[in-house]
KOLLUM-193884 format. One record per atom (N, C-alpha, C): residue number from 0; residue in one letter; x, y, z. Coordinates in steps of 0.05 Angstrom, whole numbers. Layout:
BEGIN
<site i="NUM" aa="a" x="X" y="Y" z="Z"/>
...
# end
This chain:
BEGIN
<site i="0" aa="m" x="17" y="-23" z="0"/>
<site i="0" aa="m" x="0" y="0" z="0"/>
<site i="0" aa="m" x="18" y="25" z="0"/>
<site i="1" aa="i" x="14" y="42" z="-19"/>
<site i="1" aa="i" x="29" y="67" z="-20"/>
<site i="1" aa="i" x="15" y="87" z="-3"/>
<site i="2" aa="v" x="29" y="99" z="15"/>
<site i="2" aa="v" x="16" y="118" z="34"/>
<site i="2" aa="v" x="24" y="147" z="30"/>
<site i="3" aa="k" x="46" y="152" z="15"/>
<site i="3" aa="k" x="56" y="179" z="14"/>
<site i="3" aa="k" x="72" y="182" z="-12"/>
<site i="4" aa="a" x="70" y="204" z="-24"/>
<site i="4" aa="a" x="87" y="210" z="-47"/>
<site i="4" aa="a" x="97" y="239" z="-44"/>
<site i="5" aa="k" x="123" y="243" z="-47"/>
<site i="5" aa="k" x="134" y="270" z="-46"/>
<site i="5" aa="k" x="149" y="275" z="-73"/>
<site i="6" aa="h" x="146" y="299" z="-83"/>
<site i="6" aa="h" x="159" y="306" z="-108"/>
<site i="6" aa="h" x="182" y="326" z="-103"/>
<site i="7" aa="f" x="206" y="320" z="-112"/>
<site i="7" aa="f" x="228" y="338" z="-111"/>
<site i="7" aa="f" x="241" y="338" z="-139"/>
<site i="8" aa="d" x="238" y="360" z="-153"/>
<site i="8" aa="d" x="248" y="363" z="-180"/>
<site i="8" aa="d" x="240" y="338" z="-197"/>
<site i="9" aa="n" x="259" y="322" z="-204"/>
<site i="9" aa="n" x="253" y="299" z="-221"/>
<site i="9" aa="n" x="254" y="272" z="-205"/>
<site i="10" aa="v" x="250" y="274" z="-179"/>
<site i="10" aa="v" x="250" y="250" z="-162"/>
<site i="10" aa="v" x="224" y="248" z="-147"/>
<site i="11" aa="i" x="213" y="224" z="-145"/>
<site i="11" aa="i" x="189" y="220" z="-129"/>
<site i="11" aa="i" x="196" y="199" z="-107"/>
<site i="12" aa="f" x="190" y="206" z="-82"/>
<site i="12" aa="f" x="194" y="187" z="-61"/>
<site i="12" aa="f" x="167" y="174" z="-54"/>
<site i="13" aa="l" x="165" y="148" z="-55"/>
<site i="13" aa="l" x="141" y="134" z="-49"/>
<site i="13" aa="l" x="145" y="120" z="-22"/>
<site i="14" aa="g" x="125" y="122" z="-5"/>
<site i="14" aa="g" x="126" y="107" z="21"/>
<site i="14" aa="g" x="109" y="82" z="19"/>
<site i="15" aa="n" x="120" y="60" z="27"/>
<site i="15" aa="n" x="106" y="35" z="26"/>
<site i="15" aa="n" x="105" y="22" z="54"/>
<site i="16" aa="v" x="82" y="15" z="63"/>
<site i="16" aa="v" x="79" y="3" z="90"/>
<site i="16" aa="v" x="73" y="-26" z="87"/>
<site i="17" aa="r" x="90" y="-43" z="99"/>
<site i="17" aa="r" x="87" y="-72" z="96"/>
<site i="17" aa="r" x="89" y="-86" z="123"/>
<site i="18" aa="c" x="76" y="-110" z="123"/>
<site i="18" aa="c" x="80" y="-128" z="145"/>
<site i="18" aa="c" x="96" y="-152" z="134"/>
<site i="19" aa="p" x="110" y="-166" z="152"/>
<site i="19" aa="p" x="125" y="-190" z="143"/>
<site i="19" aa="p" x="105" y="-211" z="132"/>
<site i="20" aa="v" x="115" y="-229" z="116"/>
<site i="20" aa="v" x="99" y="-251" z="105"/>
<site i="20" aa="v" x="87" y="-266" z="129"/>
<site i="21" aa="s" x="63" y="-274" z="127"/>
<site i="21" aa="s" x="47" y="-290" z="147"/>
<site i="21" aa="s" x="37" y="-272" z="170"/>
<site i="22" aa="w" x="42" y="-246" z="169"/>
<site i="22" aa="w" x="31" y="-228" z="189"/>
<site i="22" aa="w" x="7" y="-214" z="177"/>
<site i="23" aa="i" x="-12" y="-206" z="193"/>
<site i="23" aa="i" x="-36" y="-192" z="184"/>
<site i="23" aa="i" x="-33" y="-162" z="190"/>
<site i="24" aa="s" x="-39" y="-146" z="170"/>
<site i="24" aa="s" x="-38" y="-117" z="172"/>
<site i="24" aa="s" x="-66" y="-107" z="181"/>
<site i="25" aa="s" x="-66" y="-92" z="203"/>
<site i="25" aa="s" x="-91" y="-80" z="212"/>
<site i="25" aa="s" x="-85" y="-57" z="231"/>
<site i="26" aa="l" x="-100" y="-36" z="230"/>
<site i="26" aa="l" x="-98" y="-14" z="250"/>
<site i="26" aa="l" x="-70" y="-4" z="254"/>
<site i="27" aa="k" x="-55" y="1" z="232"/>
<site i="27" aa="k" x="-28" y="12" z="233"/>
<site i="27" aa="k" x="-7" y="-7" z="245"/>
<site i="28" aa="n" x="-14" y="-32" z="249"/>
<site i="28" aa="n" x="4" y="-51" z="261"/>
<site i="28" aa="n" x="4" y="-77" z="246"/>
<site i="29" aa="c" x="22" y="-95" z="253"/>
<site i="29" aa="c" x="23" y="-122" z="242"/>
<site i="29" aa="c" x="17" y="-141" z="265"/>
<site i="30" aa="y" x="2" y="-162" z="260"/>
<site i="30" aa="y" x="-6" y="-181" z="281"/>
<site i="30" aa="y" x="-1" y="-209" z="271"/>
<site i="31" aa="k" x="5" y="-227" z="289"/>
<site i="31" aa="k" x="8" y="-255" z="282"/>
<site i="31" aa="k" x="-3" y="-272" z="305"/>
<site i="32" aa="l" x="-22" y="-290" z="298"/>
<site i="32" aa="l" x="-32" y="-309" z="317"/>
<site i="32" aa="l" x="-15" y="-334" z="316"/>
<site i="33" aa="y" x="-4" y="-342" z="338"/>
<site i="33" aa="y" x="12" y="-367" z="341"/>
<site i="33" aa="y" x="-6" y="-387" z="355"/>
<site i="34" aa="q" x="-7" y="-411" z="344"/>
<site i="34" aa="q" x="-22" y="-432" z="356"/>
<site i="34" aa="q" x="-2" y="-453" z="365"/>
<site i="35" aa="h" x="1" y="-457" z="391"/>
<site i="35" aa="h" x="21" y="-475" z="402"/>
<site i="35" aa="h" x="7" y="-499" z="414"/>
<site i="36" aa="p" x="17" y="-521" z="412"/>
<site i="36" aa="p" x="38" y="-529" z="393"/>
<site i="36" aa="p" x="27" y="-533" z="365"/>
<site i="37" aa="s" x="44" y="-536" z="347"/>
<site i="37" aa="s" x="34" y="-536" z="319"/>
<site i="37" aa="s" x="25" y="-563" z="309"/>
<site i="38" aa="t" x="30" y="-584" z="324"/>
<site i="38" aa="t" x="22" y="-610" z="315"/>
<site i="38" aa="t" x="-2" y="-620" z="330"/>
<site i="39" aa="k" x="-20" y="-634" z="317"/>
<site i="39" aa="k" x="-44" y="-645" z="329"/>
<site i="39" aa="k" x="-37" y="-664" z="352"/>
<site i="40" aa="r" x="-16" y="-680" z="348"/>
<site i="40" aa="r" x="-8" y="-699" z="369"/>
<site i="40" aa="r" x="-1" y="-685" z="395"/>
<site i="41" aa="s" x="14" y="-663" z="393"/>
<site i="41" aa="s" x="22" y="-648" z="416"/>
<site i="41" aa="s" x="-2" y="-637" z="431"/>
<site i="42" aa="v" x="-22" y="-627" z="416"/>
<site i="42" aa="v" x="-46" y="-616" z="428"/>
<site i="42" aa="v" x="-61" y="-638" z="443"/>
<site i="43" aa="e" x="-63" y="-662" z="431"/>
<site i="43" aa="e" x="-76" y="-684" z="444"/>
<site i="43" aa="e" x="-62" y="-693" z="470"/>
<site i="44" aa="n" x="-36" y="-688" z="471"/>
<site i="44" aa="n" x="-20" y="-694" z="495"/>
<site i="44" aa="n" x="-23" y="-673" z="516"/>
<site i="45" aa="g" x="-37" y="-651" z="510"/>
<site i="45" aa="g" x="-43" y="-631" z="530"/>
<site i="45" aa="g" x="-20" y="-611" z="534"/>
<site i="46" aa="e" x="-5" y="-605" z="513"/>
<site i="46" aa="e" x="16" y="-585" z="516"/>
<site i="46" aa="e" x="5" y="-557" z="513"/>
<site i="47" aa="f" x="13" y="-540" z="532"/>
<site i="47" aa="f" x="4" y="-512" z="532"/>
<site i="47" aa="f" x="29" y="-495" z="534"/>
<site i="48" aa="i" x="25" y="-469" z="530"/>
<site i="48" aa="i" x="48" y="-450" z="531"/>
<site i="48" aa="i" x="43" y="-430" z="553"/>
<site i="49" aa="s" x="65" y="-425" z="568"/>
<site i="49" aa="s" x="63" y="-404" z="589"/>
<site i="49" aa="s" x="64" y="-377" z="576"/>
<site i="50" aa="r" x="55" y="-357" z="590"/>
<site i="50" aa="r" x="56" y="-330" z="580"/>
<site i="50" aa="r" x="85" y="-321" z="576"/>
<site i="51" aa="e" x="101" y="-329" z="595"/>
<site i="51" aa="e" x="130" y="-323" z="594"/>
<site i="51" aa="e" x="143" y="-333" z="568"/>
<site i="52" aa="n" x="137" y="-358" z="560"/>
<site i="52" aa="n" x="148" y="-369" z="535"/>
<site i="52" aa="n" x="135" y="-357" z="511"/>
<site i="53" aa="a" x="110" y="-350" z="512"/>
<site i="53" aa="a" x="97" y="-336" z="489"/>
<site i="53" aa="a" x="110" y="-309" z="485"/>
<site i="54" aa="a" x="116" y="-295" z="506"/>
<site i="54" aa="a" x="130" y="-269" z="504"/>
<site i="54" aa="a" x="158" y="-272" z="491"/>
<site i="55" aa="k" x="172" y="-294" z="498"/>
<site i="55" aa="k" x="198" y="-299" z="486"/>
<site i="55" aa="k" x="196" y="-304" z="456"/>
<site i="56" aa="e" x="175" y="-319" z="448"/>
<site i="56" aa="e" x="172" y="-324" z="420"/>
<site i="56" aa="e" x="166" y="-299" z="404"/>
<site i="57" aa="c" x="150" y="-281" z="416"/>
<site i="57" aa="c" x="144" y="-255" z="404"/>
<site i="57" aa="c" x="170" y="-239" z="401"/>
<site i="58" aa="k" x="186" y="-239" z="422"/>
<site i="58" aa="k" x="211" y="-224" z="422"/>
<site i="58" aa="k" x="229" y="-235" z="400"/>
<site i="59" aa="d" x="230" y="-261" z="397"/>
<site i="59" aa="d" x="246" y="-273" z="375"/>
<site i="59" aa="d" x="237" y="-264" z="348"/>
<site i="60" aa="a" x="212" y="-256" z="345"/>
<site i="60" aa="a" x="200" y="-246" z="320"/>
<site i="60" aa="a" x="201" y="-216" z="319"/>
<site i="61" aa="s" x="218" y="-203" z="336"/>
<site i="61" aa="s" x="220" y="-174" z="337"/>
<site i="61" aa="s" x="193" y="-160" z="342"/>
<site i="62" aa="s" x="178" y="-171" z="361"/>
<site i="62" aa="s" x="152" y="-161" z="367"/>
<site i="62" aa="s" x="147" y="-164" z="397"/>
<site i="63" aa="t" x="123" y="-158" z="406"/>
<site i="63" aa="t" x="115" y="-162" z="434"/>
<site i="63" aa="t" x="87" y="-176" z="434"/>
<site i="64" aa="l" x="80" y="-188" z="456"/>
<site i="64" aa="l" x="52" y="-197" z="458"/>
<site i="64" aa="l" x="35" y="-172" z="454"/>
<site i="65" aa="a" x="12" y="-176" z="442"/>
<site i="65" aa="a" x="-5" y="-154" z="433"/>
<site i="65" aa="a" x="-16" y="-137" z="456"/>
<site i="66" aa="s" x="-13" y="-111" z="453"/>
<site i="66" aa="s" x="-27" y="-93" z="470"/>
<site i="66" aa="s" x="-54" y="-86" z="457"/>
<site i="67" aa="i" x="-73" y="-79" z="473"/>
<site i="67" aa="i" x="-100" y="-71" z="462"/>
<site i="67" aa="i" x="-106" y="-43" z="472"/>
<site i="68" aa="t" x="-106" y="-25" z="453"/>
<site i="68" aa="t" x="-108" y="4" z="460"/>
<site i="68" aa="t" x="-134" y="17" z="450"/>
<site i="69" aa="s" x="-151" y="2" z="437"/>
<site i="69" aa="s" x="-176" y="13" z="427"/>
<site i="69" aa="s" x="-197" y="-9" z="425"/>
<site i="70" aa="d" x="-222" y="0" z="423"/>
<site i="70" aa="d" x="-244" y="-19" z="419"/>
<site i="70" aa="d" x="-241" y="-34" z="392"/>
<site i="71" aa="d" x="-232" y="-20" z="372"/>
<site i="71" aa="d" x="-228" y="-33" z="345"/>
<site i="71" aa="d" x="-206" y="-55" z="347"/>
<site i="72" aa="e" x="-185" y="-49" z="362"/>
<site i="72" aa="e" x="-164" y="-69" z="365"/>
<site i="72" aa="e" x="-174" y="-93" z="381"/>
<site i="73" aa="q" x="-190" y="-88" z="401"/>
<site i="73" aa="q" x="-202" y="-109" z="417"/>
<site i="73" aa="q" x="-218" y="-128" z="399"/>
<site i="74" aa="r" x="-235" y="-116" z="382"/>
<site i="74" aa="r" x="-252" y="-132" z="364"/>
<site i="74" aa="r" x="-234" y="-147" z="344"/>
<site i="75" aa="f" x="-214" y="-134" z="333"/>
<site i="75" aa="f" x="-197" y="-147" z="313"/>
<site i="75" aa="f" x="-182" y="-171" z="326"/>
<site i="76" aa="i" x="-169" y="-167" z="348"/>
<site i="76" aa="i" x="-154" y="-189" z="361"/>
<site i="76" aa="i" x="-173" y="-211" z="370"/>
<site i="77" aa="g" x="-196" y="-204" z="380"/>
<site i="77" aa="g" x="-216" y="-224" z="388"/>
<site i="77" aa="g" x="-226" y="-240" z="364"/>
<site i="78" aa="s" x="-224" y="-230" z="340"/>
<site i="78" aa="s" x="-234" y="-244" z="316"/>
<site i="78" aa="s" x="-214" y="-265" z="306"/>
<site i="79" aa="l" x="-189" y="-264" z="316"/>
<site i="79" aa="l" x="-168" y="-282" z="306"/>
<site i="79" aa="l" x="-172" y="-311" z="313"/>
<site i="80" aa="t" x="-185" y="-317" z="335"/>
<site i="80" aa="t" x="-190" y="-345" z="343"/>
<site i="80" aa="t" x="-213" y="-345" z="363"/>
<site i="81" aa="d" x="-225" y="-369" z="365"/>
<site i="81" aa="d" x="-246" y="-372" z="385"/>
<site i="81" aa="d" x="-236" y="-388" z="409"/>
<site i="82" aa="q" x="-210" y="-387" z="414"/>
<site i="82" aa="q" x="-198" y="-400" z="437"/>
<site i="82" aa="q" x="-183" y="-380" z="454"/>
<site i="83" aa="k" x="-176" y="-387" z="478"/>
<site i="83" aa="k" x="-161" y="-369" z="496"/>
<site i="83" aa="k" x="-134" y="-363" z="483"/>
<site i="84" aa="m" x="-125" y="-339" z="488"/>
<site i="84" aa="m" x="-98" y="-331" z="478"/>
<site i="84" aa="m" x="-85" y="-311" z="497"/>
<site i="85" aa="w" x="-59" y="-313" z="499"/>
<site i="85" aa="w" x="-44" y="-294" z="515"/>
<site i="85" aa="w" x="-43" y="-267" z="500"/>
<site i="86" aa="i" x="-46" y="-246" z="514"/>
<site i="86" aa="i" x="-41" y="-219" z="504"/>
<site i="86" aa="i" x="-21" y="-205" z="522"/>
<site i="87" aa="g" x="-12" y="-181" z="516"/>
<site i="87" aa="g" x="12" y="-170" z="528"/>
<site i="87" aa="g" x="9" y="-154" z="554"/>
<site i="88" aa="g" x="-12" y="-158" z="569"/>
<site i="88" aa="g" x="-14" y="-143" z="594"/>
<site i="88" aa="g" x="-2" y="-158" z="618"/>
<site i="89" aa="k" x="10" y="-142" z="636"/>
<site i="89" aa="k" x="21" y="-155" z="660"/>
<site i="89" aa="k" x="18" y="-135" z="684"/>
<site i="90" aa="l" x="17" y="-146" z="707"/>
<site i="90" aa="l" x="14" y="-130" z="731"/>
<site i="90" aa="l" x="42" y="-123" z="741"/>
<site i="91" aa="d" x="47" y="-97" z="744"/>
<site i="91" aa="d" x="73" y="-88" z="755"/>
<site i="91" aa="d" x="74" y="-95" z="785"/>
<site i="92" aa="a" x="92" y="-112" z="792"/>
<site i="92" aa="a" x="93" y="-122" z="820"/>
<site i="92" aa="a" x="98" y="-100" z="840"/>
<site i="93" aa="q" x="114" y="-80" z="832"/>
<site i="93" aa="q" x="120" y="-58" z="851"/>
<site i="93" aa="q" x="97" y="-39" z="855"/>
<site i="94" aa="g" x="84" y="-31" z="833"/>
<site i="94" aa="g" x="64" y="-11" z="835"/>
<site i="94" aa="g" x="35" y="-21" z="835"/>
<site i="95" aa="g" x="32" y="-47" z="829"/>
<site i="95" aa="g" x="5" y="-58" z="828"/>
<site i="95" aa="g" x="-11" y="-46" z="805"/>
<site i="96" aa="r" x="2" y="-38" z="784"/>
<site i="96" aa="r" x="-11" y="-25" z="761"/>
<site i="96" aa="r" x="-8" y="-43" z="736"/>
<site i="97" aa="w" x="-29" y="-46" z="720"/>
<site i="97" aa="w" x="-27" y="-62" z="695"/>
<site i="97" aa="w" x="-13" y="-46" z="674"/>
<site i="98" aa="t" x="5" y="-59" z="659"/>
<site i="98" aa="t" x="19" y="-46" z="637"/>
<site i="98" aa="t" x="20" y="-65" z="613"/>
<site i="99" aa="w" x="25" y="-54" z="589"/>
<site i="99" aa="w" x="28" y="-71" z="565"/>
<site i="99" aa="w" x="58" y="-74" z="560"/>
<site i="100" aa="d" x="66" y="-97" z="549"/>
<site i="100" aa="d" x="94" y="-103" z="543"/>
<site i="100" aa="d" x="107" y="-83" z="525"/>
<site i="101" aa="d" x="91" y="-72" z="506"/>
<site i="101" aa="d" x="103" y="-53" z="487"/>
<site i="101" aa="d" x="104" y="-24" z="498"/>
<site i="102" aa="g" x="96" y="-20" z="522"/>
<site i="102" aa="g" x="97" y="7" z="535"/>
<site i="102" aa="g" x="72" y="24" z="531"/>
<site i="103" aa="n" x="53" y="15" z="516"/>
<site i="103" aa="n" x="28" y="30" z="513"/>
<site i="103" aa="n" x="13" y="31" z="540"/>
<site i="104" aa="d" x="-2" y="53" z="544"/>
<site i="104" aa="d" x="-17" y="56" z="568"/>
<site i="104" aa="d" x="-40" y="35" z="569"/>
<site i="105" aa="f" x="-46" y="26" z="593"/>
<site i="105" aa="f" x="-67" y="6" z="597"/>
<site i="105" aa="f" x="-93" y="22" z="603"/>
<site i="106" aa="l" x="-108" y="28" z="582"/>
<site i="106" aa="l" x="-131" y="46" z="584"/>
<site i="106" aa="l" x="-158" y="33" z="586"/>
<site i="107" aa="l" x="-161" y="9" z="575"/>
<site i="107" aa="l" x="-187" y="-3" z="573"/>
<site i="107" aa="l" x="-192" y="-22" z="596"/>
<site i="108" aa="d" x="-212" y="-16" z="612"/>
<site i="108" aa="d" x="-219" y="-34" z="635"/>
<site i="108" aa="d" x="-244" y="-50" z="630"/>
<site i="109" aa="q" x="-260" y="-42" z="610"/>
<site i="109" aa="q" x="-287" y="-54" z="607"/>
<site i="109" aa="q" x="-286" y="-83" z="597"/>
<site i="110" aa="y" x="-263" y="-93" z="590"/>
<site i="110" aa="y" x="-261" y="-120" z="579"/>
<site i="110" aa="y" x="-254" y="-142" z="599"/>
<site i="111" aa="w" x="-249" y="-133" z="624"/>
<site i="111" aa="w" x="-242" y="-153" z="645"/>
<site i="111" aa="w" x="-267" y="-169" z="652"/>
<site i="112" aa="s" x="-263" y="-195" z="657"/>
<site i="112" aa="s" x="-284" y="-212" z="668"/>
<site i="112" aa="s" x="-286" y="-207" z="698"/>
<site i="113" aa="a" x="-310" y="-211" z="708"/>
<site i="113" aa="a" x="-315" y="-207" z="737"/>
<site i="113" aa="a" x="-296" y="-224" z="753"/>
<site i="114" aa="g" x="-283" y="-211" z="773"/>
<site i="114" aa="g" x="-265" y="-225" z="790"/>
<site i="114" aa="g" x="-236" y="-225" z="781"/>
<site i="115" aa="d" x="-231" y="-217" z="756"/>
<site i="115" aa="d" x="-204" y="-216" z="746"/>
<site i="115" aa="d" x="-194" y="-187" z="748"/>
<site i="116" aa="k" x="-170" y="-182" z="741"/>
<site i="116" aa="k" x="-156" y="-156" z="741"/>
<site i="116" aa="k" x="-143" y="-150" z="768"/>
<site i="117" aa="e" x="-154" y="-160" z="790"/>
<site i="117" aa="e" x="-142" y="-154" z="816"/>
<site i="117" aa="e" x="-115" y="-167" z="820"/>
<site i="118" aa="g" x="-108" y="-186" z="803"/>
<site i="118" aa="g" x="-82" y="-199" z="806"/>
<site i="118" aa="g" x="-84" y="-222" z="826"/>
<site i="119" aa="n" x="-108" y="-229" z="834"/>
<site i="119" aa="n" x="-111" y="-251" z="854"/>
<site i="119" aa="n" x="-102" y="-277" z="842"/>
<site i="120" aa="n" x="-106" y="-280" z="816"/>
<site i="120" aa="n" x="-100" y="-306" z="803"/>
<site i="120" aa="n" x="-74" y="-306" z="789"/>
<site i="121" aa="g" x="-61" y="-283" z="786"/>
<site i="121" aa="g" x="-36" y="-282" z="772"/>
<site i="121" aa="g" x="-27" y="-254" z="764"/>
<site i="122" aa="l" x="-7" y="-252" z="749"/>
<site i="122" aa="l" x="5" y="-227" z="742"/>
<site i="122" aa="l" x="4" y="-220" z="712"/>
<site i="123" aa="c" x="-8" y="-237" z="696"/>
<site i="123" aa="c" x="-9" y="-232" z="667"/>
<site i="123" aa="c" x="-37" y="-236" z="657"/>
<site i="124" aa="n" x="-44" y="-223" z="634"/>
<site i="124" aa="n" x="-71" y="-226" z="624"/>
<site i="124" aa="n" x="-73" y="-241" z="598"/>
<site i="125" aa="y" x="-96" y="-252" z="593"/>
<site i="125" aa="y" x="-103" y="-267" z="569"/>
<site i="125" aa="y" x="-131" y="-260" z="561"/>
<site i="126" aa="m" x="-138" y="-268" z="537"/>
<site i="126" aa="m" x="-165" y="-263" z="527"/>
<site i="126" aa="m" x="-180" y="-290" z="527"/>
<site i="127" aa="y" x="-204" y="-290" z="539"/>
<site i="127" aa="y" x="-222" y="-313" z="539"/>
<site i="127" aa="y" x="-234" y="-317" z="511"/>
<site i="128" aa="e" x="-247" y="-339" z="508"/>
<site i="128" aa="e" x="-262" y="-345" z="483"/>
<site i="128" aa="e" x="-283" y="-324" z="478"/>
<site i="129" aa="n" x="-294" y="-312" z="498"/>
<site i="129" aa="n" x="-316" y="-292" z="495"/>
<site i="129" aa="n" x="-305" y="-264" z="493"/>
<site i="130" aa="n" x="-279" y="-261" z="488"/>
<site i="130" aa="n" x="-265" y="-235" z="485"/>
<site i="130" aa="n" x="-263" y="-219" z="510"/>
<site i="131" aa="k" x="-269" y="-231" z="533"/>
<site i="131" aa="k" x="-264" y="-217" z="558"/>
<site i="131" aa="k" x="-235" y="-224" z="567"/>
<site i="132" aa="w" x="-224" y="-209" z="585"/>
<site i="132" aa="w" x="-197" y="-213" z="594"/>
<site i="132" aa="w" x="-197" y="-227" z="621"/>
<site i="133" aa="g" x="-178" y="-244" z="625"/>
<site i="133" aa="g" x="-173" y="-257" z="651"/>
<site i="133" aa="g" x="-144" y="-253" z="659"/>
<site i="134" aa="d" x="-138" y="-259" z="685"/>
<site i="134" aa="d" x="-110" y="-258" z="694"/>
<site i="134" aa="d" x="-102" y="-286" z="702"/>
<site i="135" aa="a" x="-76" y="-291" z="699"/>
<site i="135" aa="a" x="-65" y="-318" z="706"/>
<site i="135" aa="a" x="-35" y="-315" z="712"/>
<site i="136" aa="n" x="-24" y="-335" z="724"/>
<site i="136" aa="n" x="4" y="-337" z="730"/>
<site i="136" aa="n" x="20" y="-337" z="704"/>
<site i="137" aa="c" x="40" y="-321" z="702"/>
<site i="137" aa="c" x="56" y="-317" z="677"/>
<site i="137" aa="c" x="71" y="-342" z="669"/>
<site i="138" aa="t" x="79" y="-359" z="688"/>
<site i="138" aa="t" x="95" y="-382" z="682"/>
<site i="138" aa="t" x="80" y="-409" z="682"/>
<site i="139" aa="d" x="55" y="-409" z="690"/>
<site i="139" aa="d" x="40" y="-433" z="691"/>
<site i="139" aa="d" x="29" y="-441" z="664"/>
<site i="140" aa="t" x="31" y="-467" z="657"/>
<site i="140" aa="t" x="21" y="-477" z="632"/>
<site i="140" aa="t" x="-5" y="-492" z="636"/>
<site i="141" aa="n" x="-12" y="-500" z="660"/>
<site i="141" aa="n" x="-36" y="-516" z="664"/>
<site i="141" aa="n" x="-60" y="-500" z="671"/>
<site i="142" aa="v" x="-57" y="-477" z="682"/>
<site i="142" aa="v" x="-80" y="-460" z="688"/>
<site i="142" aa="v" x="-72" y="-433" z="676"/>
<site i="143" aa="p" x="-86" y="-423" z="658"/>
<site i="143" aa="p" x="-112" y="-429" z="647"/>
<site i="143" aa="p" x="-112" y="-446" z="622"/>
<site i="144" aa="k" x="-92" y="-462" z="617"/>
<site i="144" aa="k" x="-90" y="-480" z="594"/>
<site i="144" aa="k" x="-93" y="-465" z="567"/>
<site i="145" aa="i" x="-73" y="-449" z="561"/>
<site i="145" aa="i" x="-73" y="-433" z="537"/>
<site i="145" aa="i" x="-53" y="-444" z="517"/>
<site i="146" aa="r" x="-62" y="-445" z="492"/>
<site i="146" aa="r" x="-45" y="-455" z="470"/>
<site i="146" aa="r" x="-38" y="-433" z="450"/>
<site i="147" aa="n" x="-52" y="-410" z="451"/>
<site i="147" aa="n" x="-50" y="-389" z="431"/>
<site i="147" aa="n" x="-39" y="-363" z="442"/>
<site i="148" aa="f" x="-26" y="-347" z="425"/>
<site i="148" aa="f" x="-18" y="-320" z="433"/>
<site i="148" aa="f" x="-16" y="-303" z="408"/>
<site i="149" aa="v" x="-18" y="-277" z="413"/>
<site i="149" aa="v" x="-18" y="-258" z="391"/>
<site i="149" aa="v" x="6" y="-239" z="394"/>
<site i="150" aa="c" x="22" y="-237" z="374"/>
<site i="150" aa="c" x="44" y="-218" z="374"/>
<site i="150" aa="c" x="37" y="-194" z="357"/>
<site i="151" aa="k" x="49" y="-171" z="364"/>
<site i="151" aa="k" x="43" y="-146" z="350"/>
<site i="151" aa="k" x="69" y="-131" z="345"/>
<site i="152" aa="k" x="71" y="-118" z="322"/>
<site i="152" aa="k" x="94" y="-101" z="316"/>
<site i="152" aa="k" x="84" y="-78" z="298"/>
<site i="153" aa="t" x="98" y="-56" z="299"/>
<site i="153" aa="t" x="92" y="-33" z="282"/>
<site i="153" aa="t" x="99" y="-39" z="253"/>
<site i="154" aa="r" x="82" y="-31" z="235"/>
<site i="154" aa="r" x="88" y="-34" z="206"/>
<site i="154" aa="r" x="112" y="-18" z="199"/>
<site i="155" aa="k" x="128" y="-29" z="181"/>
<site i="155" aa="k" x="153" y="-16" z="172"/>
<site i="155" aa="k" x="147" y="3" z="149"/>
<site i="156" aa="y" x="160" y="26" z="149"/>
<site i="156" aa="y" x="157" y="45" z="128"/>
<site i="156" aa="y" x="182" y="44" z="110"/>
<site i="157" aa="h" x="178" y="39" z="85"/>
<site i="157" aa="h" x="200" y="36" z="66"/>
<site i="157" aa="h" x="198" y="59" z="46"/>
<site i="158" aa="s" x="220" y="72" z="40"/>
<site i="158" aa="s" x="221" y="93" z="20"/>
<site i="158" aa="s" x="232" y="81" z="-6"/>
<site i="159" aa="i" x="220" y="89" z="-28"/>
<site i="159" aa="i" x="229" y="80" z="-54"/>
<site i="159" aa="i" x="232" y="106" z="-71"/>
<site i="160" aa="r" x="255" y="108" z="-84"/>
<site i="160" aa="r" x="260" y="131" z="-101"/>
<site i="160" aa="r" x="254" y="124" z="-130"/>
<site i="161" aa="v" x="238" y="140" z="-143"/>
<site i="161" aa="v" x="231" y="136" z="-171"/>
<site i="161" aa="v" x="240" y="162" z="-186"/>
<site i="162" aa="f" x="257" y="158" z="-205"/>
<site i="162" aa="f" x="267" y="182" z="-221"/>
<site i="162" aa="f" x="248" y="186" z="-245"/>
<site i="163" aa="t" x="241" y="211" z="-249"/>
<site i="163" aa="t" x="223" y="217" z="-271"/>
<site i="163" aa="t" x="238" y="235" z="-291"/>
<site i="164" aa="k" x="227" y="238" z="-315"/>
<site i="164" aa="k" x="239" y="254" z="-335"/>
<site i="164" aa="k" x="234" y="283" z="-331"/>
# end
């Protein structure tokens, strides 16, 4: 998608915004749903991923677990799967304040399920099948039994120079 064109004498600069292959472009960002583990046999054996390991996989992909900063982003991420998934919120142990891994402000409270958010059950958040948020231990793989996570990164802006006559 070309987003900008600048003309200087006989040169045009075109801006192109792209996401990596296999990532989905939406809302000025790139997103990727990871389904862990990738083999049916592993799923049948009950393998789940901790939030901590999901965050490491996102970091390896030069991204973070997804922050949700708007109602549109909540709807978009919720549409990626009908299963529980880790998202990028965590409770700051020192201040008792929820933050997103990517540094965005934690502004939306209306998506928490009743009884969650207080950090009673854990220090990290995930999205339920009904698109509500829950909290859970960051390192536990058995509760809440999550196999999916969503990574998010900013779309890259590429400049292309085109010479004209």
